[in-house]
N, C-alpha and C positions, 0 to 999 in steps of 0.2 A: 594404674590413671598415669594419663599421657598428655602432656601440653608441648605444642610445637609452634615455632617461630620461625622465620624465614628475613634474610636481609635481601631480598631480592631486588627493592626497591635503588639500593644502594649501590648494585652490584654493575660495572660497565658492561656491555654487550660483547668484550669480547672474554669476559670471563663467566660466561653461561654456566661455564661445568660446575665453577667454585660456589654458585649460587645456592645449591640443593644443599651442599654440606651442613649440617646443623654441628652444635658442639652437645655432647651428650652430657645431661645433668642428671645426676641420681639426688632425690631429697627423702631422709629416713623420717617420718613420721610420726605423733600417735594423736589417736580421739581428740583426748583432754588437752594439748597442749597450743595454747593462745599465742605462743610464737611462731608455731610451727605452721597454722592459720595465715600470720601476717607476713613469714616469708614465703607460702605458697601464694599470696596476693602479690609481694613484690615478683615474683617469676613471673606471674600471668600478666601483671602491669607490663616489665621488660618483656613481655614475646609480644603482647600488645601494640609495644612502639619501635618495633621490629628488630628484637632481639633474635639473634640464629641460634639458637638453641633447642634441643629435645630433652623435655624433662618427665623422668619417671619417678612415680610417688611409691613409696611404699611404707604403707602404714603398718606399723609391727604390732598394733592393736587388734588386725584382722589378719593378717599374714606374718606370722616369724620368719620366713626364709629370706636373709635376706642375700644380694648378692656378695660376692666375692669375700672379699675379708673386710666388711660392713658389721658394724655393730650398731645394736638397737640402748643402748644404755642412756645416752644422751638424745636428746631432740631437740630441733631438728638437728639435721646433719645432712650438708649440703658437699657431693662430692661431684667435681669436673676432671671429666676424661679419668677418671681412676684415679682422684687423689682427692684429701678429702682439703676442702675450700675454708668450709667452717662449719662452727658447732654457735648453733644460735643465731640470734639476729646478723644482720649483716647490713650495711651502705649498697646501696645500687650502684651508686656512682662506682665505688670500689670494683665492685664486683664486674660493671662493663670496662674499666681500664684494664683490667685481670682479662675477660674476656677477649678484648679487643688485641691483646698481647700475644693470645694463642691463636690468634684469626688468621687468615692470608689478606683477604679483604675486608677489614672489619667499617662498618658506620662508626662515622668519627666521632658522633656523639648524639647521646640518648637523654631524653627530659624526661626524668623521672616525676 
């Protein structure tokens, strides 16, 4: 499953090359995980508010084949740019600050 967002409204015209670049986010979830549902809702909300992320969701109850060195023992697990950022729930404000730090022209504020 994939969720996508775009910061394009926040990118100035001289930066059109960067407007379609998205940060890859992978989320490992399972069916009966309420925290997983909450994390997916946060990421979906982040995208709706302009977050420039591309989310791939891996449900280990459906498909046990995970990318790279990912594990499915603790869910949810959130990987950004091939780095583990979170096990479990997280603050959307903190997430935005971390995304902003790795984005060339980030939106300065997001309303969670």
